[in-house]
N, C-alpha and C positions, 0 to 999 in steps of 0.2 A: 428512836432512829427512826424514820420512815420506811414503806418496803423501797421505795425504789432506792435510795442506800444502802437496803440491808442486801440487796440482790448485787447489787456490784460493788460491794463487800466480797458475799460469800462469791464471788462470778472470780474474782481479783486470784483470791486465793486460789481458787482450785484451776485456774485455766492458765495463771500470768497471762492475760491477753496484750497483744500490740496493739487493738482498738478493741473499744466494747460501748456502748451505747446502750444506757435504759432508758426509754420515754414511758412516760404512763398515760396510756391511752385510755384510762378510766372511764373521762366525763364521756367521751364519742358512746358509751355500753350505758348512761344512765336513765335512757329510754328502755330496756333490755327487759322482759317477765320482773325475773329473780332479783333486779337491781331496784325497781323501784316499791318506796315506800322504806328504804333503807338510804341513812343516812351515807353522804358522799365517802367514798373507801376508795382504797388503793389496790383493783381489782385485778386490771386489765394493762398488758407491756408488752410492749413490744422491744425485743431483745436484738443486738448485734455482737457477734463477740468472732471475733480475728485468733486464732491462737495457734501454737504449733502442735498443742497438744490433742489438736484434733487433726493430723496425720496419722492417713490410715483409718480411719473411720469415717464408716459412710454418713450418710445423712442423720439418718432413723437412730444408730449409736450414740452420734454428738449429741442429738436432743435429748437421750435417754440420761446424759452423761450428767445434764444440765439439769434435768427434771431432780436426779439423785442427790447434787448438791442443793437444791432447790426445796426440797421435800418438808423441812419441819416448815417451810411458811404458806405452802399448799394448803387444801382445803377449806373447810367451815372456816368463815371470819378471814380467811388468808387470801393469797393468790387465785384470782380465779380462772385465767388465761393468759395463758403466754404466745407470744408469735415470734417465731425466732429465724434467724439466721445465723448460720455458723461457718465459717469458714478458716483454712490454713492461710498464712502471711499471699503464700503463690495464688491461689485460688481469688483472694482478692486484687492482689494487685493484677491479674488479669481483664476482673471485672472492671479494672478503670482505666485498662485501653479502651 
């Protein structure tokens, strides 16, 4: 299973999102010093999650919850960076107005 699919699976299990987007942005970071000379890898992701699970949580608490769920995939040889957008369904509905 590739890392994008793994991230999607883990987040669906943990948060039952009403909306989930996981985008692999690794190619845009291939010129970074840490990536030079390494084979193409899935390292950088943009993640949007909309879930009732985030109700009552602040932005940092939501991000920490996601990092806990994805901890096994982080670190050396794994996911290097996550850009996170986390919302409740009501917050997302307000963004669409």
